[in-house]
N, C-alpha and C positions, 0 to 999 in steps of 0.2 A: 601897834604893828598890824593887827588884823584888819583895821580900818583901811590901811594903805593897800591892802590886797583885795578885800572884799567890798570896799566902799564905792560910791558912784564914780569916783575918778580913780579907782585902784587899778592894780595890774590886771585882774581879771577882766574888768570892764574894757580895758584897752586892747585885749587880745582874744576874748571869747566872743564868737559870732552871735551867740544866743544869750548874751549877758542881760540880766535884769536885777536890779538891786533887790536883795531879799534881807529884811531886818532879822528874821530868824536865823538865816545862815550866818550873819555877822555875830549875832549873839552866841550861837552855838560855837563858832570858831574861837571866840574869846574865852568861853568856858572851858573848852577843850585845852587851849593853850595854858590857862591858869592851873588846871588840874595836873597837866604833865609837868609843868615847871615846879609846882608846889608839892609834887609827889602824892597826890590825892586821888581818890576814886570818884568817878562822875557817872551819873545816870541822866541820859538825855532822851526824851521823847521828841523826835523831830518828824512831823507830818510829811506826807508826800508832797513834793514841791519845794522843800526847804533848802535842798541842795546840800544834804549832809555829808556826802562823799568827800567833797573838797573841804567842807568845814571841819573835818577831822584830819584829812591828809596834810593840809598845809601846816597845822600846828605840829603835827608828828614829825614832819620834815624839819621844822624849825628847831626842834629840841637838840639835834645833833646826836642823839642817842638811838640805839637800835630800837625800833617799834615794830611790834607784830600787828598786823591787821587781820582779823579773823572774821570771815563772812559765813552766812548760812547757805549760800547758793553758789553754784558754779558761774551762773550768769553775772552775779555781782563781782565775783573774783575776776572774771574776764574784762568787765567794764572798768574796774580799777586799774588793771595792769595794762590793757591794751588801749584805753582811751584817756582816763584821767591822769595816770602817771606820765605818759608822753607829753601831755599838754602842760603839766606843771614843770616838767624838766625843760621845756622850752621857755616859759615865762618867768620862773622863779629865779632870782639871782644866785641863791644858794644851790650849789651842785650837790646831787645826791644820787645813790644807787638804789635800785629796787629790784627785787625778784619775786617769783610766783612759784609756790610749791604746792604739790598735790600729794595725796596719799601714795605710799610706795607701790601699791598695786596698779597704779596708772602707768608705771615705768617698766620697761623691759629689762630683764636681767641678762647681760651678755653671757655669763657663765652658764646659766640655766638654758639659755637659747642653744649654746653649743652642745650641751648634754642632750637636749631634746632632738637634735638632728639625727641622733642614733638610737633614740628611746621610743618606745611604742606609746605615743601620747595623742596621736591623731585618732578621730573617732569616725571619719567618713571621707569620701572621695573629695567633697567640697573642701575639707580642710587641708588637703595637700596644697592646693593653689593659694589658700589663705596663709598657710604657714610659710610658703615661699615668699609671699608678699611681705610678711613680717621680717623674715630673715634678711631679705635684700635691703629693706628700709632700715633696720636696726644698725647696720654697719655704715650707713650714711647719715643717720639723724644726729643733730646737735643735742637734742634734749632727751630722746628716748621715751617721749610722752606719746602714748598710743592715741591721743587725740589727733595727732598728725595723720593718722591712717584713716582718712575719711571714707575710703572704700571698704574698710573692714566692718563687718556687721557688729552691732552693739554686744551681742552675746556670742562669744566664740569659746568653745569648750576648752581648747588647748591653752588659752591665755593664762589660766591659773598655774600651768606647768613652766611658764617662761617669765612671769612677772617678778617684781623685785620686793615681795613681801618680806617683812622683817623676820618672820619665823623660819625663813630659809637662808637668810644672809649669813655668809661666813666672814664678812668683814675683810680685814687686811690679809687674811689667809687666801683670799680669792685671787686666782691668777689674772682676773680682769679688773682688779680693784682700781688701778689708775685710770682705766677707760670707763669705769662704771658710771652710769648716769646718776645714780644716788650720790656717789662721791662728788660729782661735779655740781649737783644741786645743792649739797651741803656746803661746798666751798663758795658757791654763788651767794648763798644765805649769810655765810660768815663775812663776806665782803659788802654785804648790802646794809643800807640804813633802814629801809622798809622792806619787810617780808610779808607777802600777802598769802594767807593760807585759808582753809575753811575750817568750821568748828570741829568737824570730825578729826582732822589731822591735828589740830591744836590739842584736843583733849586726849587723843591717842598719845601724843608726845608728853602731855603733863602726867598721865597715868604711869609712864615709864621713866620718869626723871630720876627716881631713886634706884634705878637698876643700871646695870653695866651695858645693857643692849637695848636697841630699838629707838633711842633718842634721835630725832631727825632735826629739830629746830636748834639754832644757836641760842645762846643766852641772850636775854632781853630785859630791859628795865620797865617797859610799859607794853600793855596790850590794849587794842581797841576792838571791841566786839560789835560789829554791825549785825542787824537782825538778831539782837540779843534776846528777844523773846523766846528763842529756840533753845537756850542754853541748858535749862534744867534736864530736859529728856536726853539731850546728846551727852551731857556730862555724866548723867546716871548710868548710861550704857557702857561708858568706859571705866567706871569705878565698880562695876559688878563682875560677874563671871559668866562664861558662855561655853556651851559645848554643843556641837551640832553633828549630825550624821555625816555631813560633808567633811567636817573637820577630821573625823575619824578616817574617812576614806582617803583624804589627801595625805594624812600622815602615813598611813600604810602604804600608799603609792610611792611617796618619797622614799621610804625605807626600802621598798623593793627595788628602787633605782640606785641605791648606794653601791659604789664599786668595792664590794668586800672581796678581798683576794683569798683569805683563808676559807677553804671549802667547808670545813666543819662548822665554822662560825656562820657561814652563809646558810648552811643547812638548818641550823638552829634558829636563825632569824626567820627563815621561811616558815618554820613550824610555829614559832611564837606569833607571827603576824597572822597566820591562818586562824590560830585560836581566837585572837582578838577579833578578826573579821567574823568568824562564826558566832561568837557570843554577842558581838555588837548587833548582828542582824536580829538575834533573838531578843536583845534588850529593847531595840527600837519598836518591836511589835507591841510592847506595853502601851505605846502612845497612838498606835494606829487605829485601835478599836476593831481590828479584824481578827484578834486571837480569842476564840470562844472560851479558852480557859482563864481569861483574865477579865475583870470588870471594865465596861466601856468608860473611858475617862474624859473624852472630849465633852466639855460642858457648855459650850456656846457656839454661835454660828461662825465665829472667826476661827475656830480650831485652837483656841487658847484656853488653858485651865491652870488653876494653881496647883502646885505640887505641895503635898503635905506629908509629914513624917510617916503617917500611918499607911501611906501607900507602899512603903518599903519595909516598915517594921511596926509590929503591934505587941502589946503586952499579953503574956499568957496568964494563966490562973495564979502562978506564983509571983506575978509582978515583974517578971523578967521580959526583955524585949526578944522577939524572935522574927526572923525573916518572913515577910509575906510572899506569895508567888512572884510578885514583881520584884521583891527585894532579893529573892534567890537569882533572878536574872542579873541584877546588879552585882551580886557577890561573885558570880561566875565571871562577868566582864572584868571586875576589878582584879580578880586573880590572874586572868589572861594579861591585863595590863602590867601587873607586877612582874610577871615573867618576861614580858617584852622589855621592860626597863632593865631588868637584870641581865638580859641577853645583850642589850646595847652597851651596858656598862663594862663587860668583860672582853670586848673586841679589841685585840692588839693591832697596832698599826692602822687604826681607824682613819678613814678619809676625813678632811677638814669639816665636811657637812655633818659629821656625827655629833659634835657638840650641840648644834641647833636642833637636830632631830631628837636627841635625848632630852633636852630641855622641853621641847614640845610635848613629848610622851609623859614627862613628869607633870607638867602643868595641866595636861589633859586629865591625868589621874587625880590630881589635886582638885581641880574645878569641879569634876564630876562628883567627887565625894562631897565637896562644900555644898553643891546645889542639892543633891539628894538627901543629905542628912538634915538640911534646912534648920540648923541650930541657932543662927544668928537672928534674933527677933527684929532687928533693924533692916532686914532684907525681905523681899517677897520672891518666892521661888515659883517659876511658872514654865509651862511648855507651850510651844506653838508649832503648828505643822504648816509649811508652805511648800506647795507642790509635793514632790517626793521626799522633801527633806524634813527632819525633826530638829527642833532648836530648844535646848534647855538653858534657862537664864535665871541668874540671881540678880535682882536689881535693888540698890539701896532705896528705901522708902523715902527717906529725907536726905537729900544731897547737900543741904545747906552747911552742915558741919564740915563735910569733906572740902567743899569749895572755900569756905572761910579759911581753913587750915592750910590748904594746899595751893590756893590761888591768891585770895584777897589779902592774906597776912604776909605773903612772900613776895608778891609783885608790887613794886612801888606805886604804880598808878595803872588802874584799869578803868577804861571808858566803855560804858555799856550804852548802845544807842539802838533805836528802832523807831518805826513809825507808831508802833503799839507796845508801849511798856507800862502805861498806867491803866488802872481800872478806876473809873469815876474820879479821874484827875489826881489819883494817889499812886505813889510808887510802892506802897506798903506791901502789896502782893508779891511783886518781883524781888523786893528786899528780903522777904521772909523765905521765899522759895530758894534763893540763891545764896543766902547767908551774907549779904552785903550790910554790915552794920553802920559803918561810917562812909558817907558819900554825899557829895554836892549833888543837887537835883536841879534840873532845868526842863521845862517844857517849851520848846522853840516853835513858834507859830508857823504854820504852813503859809506859803505865798498865794495859795489858791483862794478864790473868792467863792466859798461853797454856797452862799445864799443865792448866787445868780447861776452857779454852774451845776448844782444838783437839787433834786427834789426827793424827799423821803416819803414813801407811800406805805401807810399802814392800813390795810383794807378793813372795812367794817364787817362785822358779823362772822368773822372766821371762828370755826370751832377750835376748841383746845387741840393741840398737836396729838394728844393721846387718844382723842375721840376717833372712832372708826370711819367718820365721815370726812375727816381732815383731808386725806389725800385727794378726794374728788373736789372738795371745795378749793384746795390749793391749785389743782389743775385748772379749774374754771378761771381763777384769777390770772394764772400764767397765760392762759390763751388770750384774755382780754389785754394783758400787758403787751404780749408779743405783737398782737395786731396793731396796737398803738405805736410801738417802737419800731414796727417793721423788722421784726427779728432783732438782729444786732445785740444779742443778749447772752449773758451767763445765766444758767439756772443752777444754783449751788445748793446741794443737799447735804445733810449731815450723815447720811448712810448710803451704802450702795443700793439697798433695797428700795429706799425712798427715791433715789435717782432713777432707778429703772421703772418704778411704778408711775411716776410722774411722766417720764418720756412716753410710756405706752399710752397713757390717756391724752397727752397733749399732741403728739405727732399726727394723728389722723384729722385733727381739727385746724391745722395751720398749714400754710403753703410755703414755709421757709425751709431752707436746708438744715437738717439735724445732724449734729456731731455729738458723741458721747465718750466720756472717759472710758478707757479700756479698749476702745477700737483702734488704738495706735499709740505710739510713743507721745508723751506729753508735748515735746517740742514740734513734732509733726502735726499733732492736733491743733496747736496754736498757729502754726504756719498756714494750715488749711483754713482755720477760722478767719484769719486776717485776709486771706486770698479770696474767700467765698462771700460775695455780697449777701447781706441780710441773714447770715447764718446764726444758729442757736447752739450753744454748747451746754450740755447737761453734764455736770461734774460733781465730784465730792472732794474729800480732804485735800489732796494734793494740788488742787486748783485754787485753794482759798488763800494761798500766799505765794510770793515769788513769781507771779505772773504779770506781765507788763504788756497790755494792749492799748495803744493810744489811737486817738481819733474816733471817727464816727463808727467804725467796726464794732466797738463796744459802747452801747448807749444805754444799756439797762443791766443791772445786776439784781437778781431775784434770789432771795435766801428763804428756804422753806421753814426752818426751825432754828431756834436758839441753839448754838453748838455746844451744848453741855457734853463733857467727856462721857464716854460709854461706861455706866457703873460696873458692868460685868468685866471690864478690862482688869486683869489682875493687879497691874501697877496702880491704876486710878483708885480701885477699891481699897487697896493697902494704904495708900496715902490718905484717903478719907477716914478710914479706921484709926489711923495714927493720930490724926488731928482731934477726932472725937474722944480718943482714949486719954488725951491730955486736957479734957474738958473744954475744947473749942468746938466750933460749929463748922464741920467740913463743908456744908453747903454754902455758907456765907463767906468762909475764909478761903475756900479752894475752888468750888464748882462754879460759883457766880463770877469771881474775878477772872478765872481762867477762860470762861465762856465769853466774857466781854472782850478779852484781848483777841480771841479767835474771830469773833464777830467783826471787830475793827479791821482785822486782816482781810476778811471776805469783802467788806464794804470798800476797802482801799484798792480793789481791783478797778474801780470805776473811773475815778478822776486822777489821770496820770500826767496831765499837762495843763497849762493855763487856759488852753482852748477847748478842752474837753467839756462836754455837757452830758448829763444823764440822769436817770431815775434809779433810786435804790428802793426795792420793794421787799419789805420784811413781812412775811405771811404768819408769823407767830403771834397769836392773840395775847400770849402771856405778857408781852411788852406792855399791855394796857390793863390786863386783868390781875396781875400778881404784884405784890409789893415790890419785889426785887426788880420789876420791869423798869422802874424809874431809874435804877442805876445804869441800866443798858441805854436808856434813852439819853441820859446826861453824858454818856460817852460817845455819842454819835457825832458826826461832823456838824458844824453850825449851819445846817441847811434848813430850809422851810419843811415842816412836816405837815401832811395832809392825810385824810382818810377818804377823800373824794376821788374817784377814778376820772371825773371830768377834769380835775386839775392836772392829772397825768397827760390827758389829751391835749390840754392847753399848752403844757410845757413842751410837748414834742412838736405841736403845730407852730410854735414860736421859734423853732430851730432854724 
């Protein structure tokens, strides 16, 4: 059947203007169809140019069962729903329905919007006009998706007071339930054969499936994960616990806006919330490093550090635990939360919002205790500061057991695909990290001719990246490469500090326009890069994947160092310790394969179409000087490798 659709004389060949036969695409489509029909799991690495989107959509449609398609990026979601799905609805004989779901915070809540019209949620004169824009749009919109508001700035403070987050939803008790955009989205999903979501929404839903509230997705028999290399970190975040200073502030704000009729109950709530606010402010000072009465706790440049039990309790001479100064702050906050929960519980004739507010307060109290007590050895407990906010998190060290139990053993068929799932041609790493025990495996070849389209350059004589002379040597190579490529390059670094240092050294020596991550939104920077001839973009983590620049605008990708995970990151360090404690080698079993997959993502930015040509420059000498370097080299695209800068010049002159 797949041959009749993807073959040289198939349906797609007859209708798609850019059709070219791709053996890897046909092979993948047949494998996906078999896995779905046989109710088996499948792992597919499909390189850029394989055409994997259609290769999994067509078999999913053919099953006749509801299939969830989960993607890693908004761009891919939109490509599937607005481009690939309409094309298939035109050409396939089988009729089907599809829908596109986002996280609830993307949708406006009509009930909260009406409340906000008379509540003090605006923070400046600019927001008056913005709120009026939202209000007028909301009553005319078909979807309630804020993406329709192209004139609305990305960050609007009042949006969190009018969005449709599950922790404020009152469900069928809501007077706007029938008109609710979430109600309509759920109904569309119930009616659809194909439901397109992102990984965050999928795992948010999966984490809530055993509870009576919060579930968004309809039941399904199969799920296809595109960009599946992202799953471990995203899944771990949803099976952990989180408490933030913003979360506390939002809870207290929502309580203050409850329509409490009883004057005495209202007065008690005001007092209880004031106590929580007071003790929360004192509690967050623990993590600010600004309180001279407490030890400075920030332990690395990223403002992250591991939380340990001794921060909040220590043993005295009698062997009993007593609260530390930090622990005393927590005890005060917990007592205030206890009083708040009690006050909420006894209110008579409570408004319908009370049930959700009470649940949030109880969950906050539970999560805070779980994180700060740090009793479960299978979690790592850590704090992060972002801007003015503080975030406490408990993350499972190994998510494989959770995923095996809640996903792979319960769902009939899971298809995991990405351009980068293997390390050294093996799926072992992704299997072990995600808990996929039984699955068919396939590496589908890309349709690109890497031997003619790309050249890999490994410069001679580079110092070790840990050498103090590395940055200057790397900058010198980058200058030579940019002059040969006439700009048109990404310079990808493994750290913000490295990115900035390279830019400072390179910029005075070249005559090409310079862009750098952080100087604007990612989408805006990419648009500017495409529109600016001969430009050079210096970037780090967020530009290593999910970025698509085709044509001559991007002709060179330069990577400074092998992208090993930062060992000071609490989650990374905990995963490494866990592997070592079981007698394994965290470096060989975790650090190397993880870095290989990330490197393949970065390299994948270069060749995005059959007509693209370019140079991949890897400046890390460890590729040639360390034993593990061979594993990286064997995972690179099948391109010619050179150490001669003259070969780079010849390659570009032949363009």
